[in-house]
N, C-alpha and C positions, 0 to 999 in steps of 0.2 A: 035412737039406737042405744042398745044396752052397752055398758062399759066393756071395752075389749080386754081380754086377758093379755097381759103384756107379752106372753109367750107367742101370741099370734102376730106380733108386730115385728116387721123386719127392721134391722138397723139402717140398711140402705137398699133401695131398689134402683136399678139402673134401667132406664127405658131406652132400648136400642142395643144392637149387637154388632155394629160396625166397628171400625178401628178405634173410634173415640170411646164408645161404650165398653169395649173389651179392654182397652188400656185402663180405663177407670176401674174395671173389675180386677185387673192385676194388682193395682195399688191398694184398693180397699180390701181385697182378699189378703194381701200381705200385711195389712193393718189389722187383721183378725176380725173383720167385720162381717164375714160370710155374706157377701153381696148376692142379691137375687137379680139376675139379668133377664129382662123380658125381651125375647128375640125379635118380636114383631113380624110383620107380614113378609119381610124380605131379610131373612137371617143373614148376617154378615154384611148387610148394607151394600152400597154401590161398589165398594172395593172388591167384593167377592165376584163381581161380574167383569172385572178388568183382567185381560189376558196376561199382561206382564207389567209389573211395577218396577220401573227402572230408577226411581229417585227416592226410594225409602232407604235411609242410612243403614249401612251394614250389609248390603247385598250388591256387591260390585257387578255381578252378572245379571242382576234383576231377579225377581221372584214372582210367581203367579199370584194374582190378587187373592184367589181363594186359598192358596197355600199359606199366604201371610195371615189371613184371617183365622184359619184353623190353628196355626201355630200360636197366635196370641190367645185364642180360646183355650187351648190345652194348657198354656202357661197359667192363665187365671184359674182354671179348674184345679190345677195342681195345688194351689194355695187355698182352695176352699170355695171358690165361686160356684154358684149354682145357676141353672138355666131353666127357663120356662118358655115353651112355645106359645103362640097366640098373639093377638093384637090388643093394644090398649085402646079402649073405646071411650073412656072418660077418666079424667083426673080432677080431683077436688083439692085445691091448695088452700081452701078456706077452713079446713078442719085439721085437727091434729089428734093422732097421727094422720099424715096425708093419706088420701084414699086413691087407689088405682083400680079401675074397673077393667077386667080382662074379658075380651070376647063378649061384651054386653051382659055378662051375668056374674062372674066371680069377682069378689071384692078382696083386694089386698091392702094392707096398711103398712106404712113405713115412717120412721122418724126422720129420714132424709131421702131426697130424690136427686138423681143425676139424670138430666134430660139429654139424651144423645140419640134422638129419633131420626136424625139425618134428613134427607130429602129424596123425593121421587122424580122420575123422569117427567118432563113437561110434554104434553101433547099439543097438536095444532088446534084442536077444537073444531075440526071440520065435520060435516055431516057424515054419519056412518063410520066414524073412526073406531069406536068401540067394537063394531061388528067385524072389522077386518084385522084387529089385533090378533096375531097368531095365524092369520090367513094371508100373509104377504107383508103385513106391517109389524115392525118390531121396534123396541126401544133398547135392545141389547144385542149388539153385534157379536159379542163373544158367546152369547147363548145360542144364537140362531144362524150365524154366518155359514156354518158348515152345511146347512140345508140348501145353499145356493151355489153349490159347486158347478162351475162352468156356465153360470147364468149371469144375467145383468141386474145390477141393483143400484139404488140411489141412497145417498146419505143427505139428510136435510140439516144444515147447520154450518157454522163457520169457525167454531172455537176449537180448543184442544181436543175435546171429546169427539167432535165430528171428524177431525183429522185422524185421531187414533182409530176410530171406527173404520174410516175409509181405507187407511193403510192395512188394518187387520183384514178387511174384507177382500183385499187383493190376493190373499192366500187361497181364496176359494172362487170368487167371481171372475168371470171373463172380463167384465167391464164394470167400473164403479163411477157413477155420476154423483158429483157433489153439487147440491143446489143451495145457493146462498143469496140472501136478500140484499146484500151489499156488493160493492165492487172490489172489496178486499176482505181478507180473512181476519178474524179476531184472534186466531191461534198464535201461540208463541212462534218465534222465528224458526226454531229447530223443528217444530212440528210442521210448519209450512214447507220448509225445505224438503223434508222427507216425503210429504205428499206430492209436491211438484215434481219430484224425481221419479215418481211412479207413472210409467207410460199408460197404464190401464186406468188411471184416474182422470176423468174429464170434469171441468168446472163450468157451471152455468151461473154466471154472475147476474146480479140485479133481477133475480127471479123469486117470486113468492108462489107457494103452492096454493092454488085456488080450490082444488078439489081432488079427490082420489078417483081414479078410473077403475072400474070393476068389471069382472067377467060376468056372464049370465048367471053363473052359480054363486056369485057373491065374493069371489076372491079378488084381491088387488091385481091389477094388470098395468098400472102406470100412474102418472101424475099429470094433472092439468096445471100448467104454469102460466103466470102472468108477468109481463115485463113492465118497466116503468112508463112506457108510452101506451099501455093498455093492450098491447099485442098479446095474443094467447098462443100457446103451443102445447102439444102433448108429448110427454116423455114416456115411452114404453119401457117398463122394467118389470122384472119378476118379483122384486122385493124392495121395500123402502125401510130405512132405518132412521129414526128420529133422534137427533142429538142437539136439541135446542135449549138445553138447560134443565133446571130442576125446580121443584116446588117443595118448600120445607114442610115436614110432617108435624104440623103444630095444630091441627084441627081440634084435637082433644083438649088443647090448652087455651083456646080462643077466649080473650077477655080477661085472662088471669095473670098474664105476664106481658110486659111491654114488647111490642113487635113492630116491624116496619110495614110499609104498605103491601109488601109481598108475603108477609107472614113470617119472615125470619126474626127470631128472637133477638132482642137487643140488650143483653146483660152487660154488667160492668166487669169485663174480663170473663170469668166463669160465674160470677156472683149475681144473684137476682135480688130483688127487693124483699123477698120472702126468706127469712133465715131457714136454712136447711134445704133449700132448693138451689141446685147448681146446673149449669148448662155446659155442654161440650160438643165439639164437632160441627158438622155442616149445617145443623139446625140453626146456628147463629152465625155462620160464616158464608157470606155470599161473595167474598172476594177471592180468598186463597183456595179453599176446597181441596186441600192436599192431605194425603194420608199422614204425613209428618206433622202438620199443624193440628190435625184432628187428634193424633196421639198425644201431642203436647197439652191440649186443652183437657183431654181425658185424664191425664196425670194430674193437672192442676185441680180439676173438679174433685177428684178423689181425695187429694190432700186437704182441700177445704172441707169436704164432708167429714173427714176424720177429725179435723180440728173442731168443727162445729159439734159433733156428737160428744167429744170429750169435754168441751167447755160446758155443754148443756147437761152433763152428768148422765148421759144416755148410754154410756158404756162404762164398764167397771174399770177398764184399763185400756191404754193405748198400746198394748203389746204388739210389737212388730213395727211400730211407727218409725223407730230409728233405722231399722234395717230396710224399710220400704223406701227411705229417702237416701 
């Protein structure tokens, strides 16, 4: 490949536009680095799909997830952050400047990268699942709950996300069934208490989803459940919402950075073994997965990127660094 004109090389590219990526954008933009944020296939990340965020500092009455994302986005844009739509299909960390391939065709180059690609909803992996997504099956209660007003739905899962979805769906659905493979929830006590107080939520313990039931025209009409003793039952519902965890979006990085068995990156804090490459947010956080912790790592990754670029002589000045801190 011919030598690149240095004017074609970004100082920092941020992969991902969730709270971690956007916080990194705020800090790098204030550091006068004019970051380029690649928004990805789900702009705003998982937080943009959350109806109400009650535990982000500074919002005693809560704030809509999308509202919070948009506010951080505007804040970063105000200081010079730029945004590009599209998905990252390949990253090459073995060349410098680093290569980022967008939508399978366009190539971008950067002196530093902040990887904040987050995670996507996990599916059950059952036959015909892809065919009924959007036809009665959903991974986003806040996106699709209103379509089931006065109807019966099921939520699969037992963690905080599942309880949040179940509680949210009671605004619309006549009955909400929670299907959980264990005999107790994994959700926090406050979320359990809220769910147990809802009369319209019914719990189905020690049940796994064996298959989806479908109408003759292919729409979802229910779930086939299996109990620990092998007994089977059918649960007739109009809609099913999956809340069984997430898969880190690291496919484009496979083999280039250390990761655990599930694909979550395993950096040292926000630092990787490759100088100039930093990690933030849920792509490396399988435990907390909170907006506040994601924002914190986004801040740290941005500050490390700024220090790296300055030490490497890749920026003329660190103007704005003091004020950004």
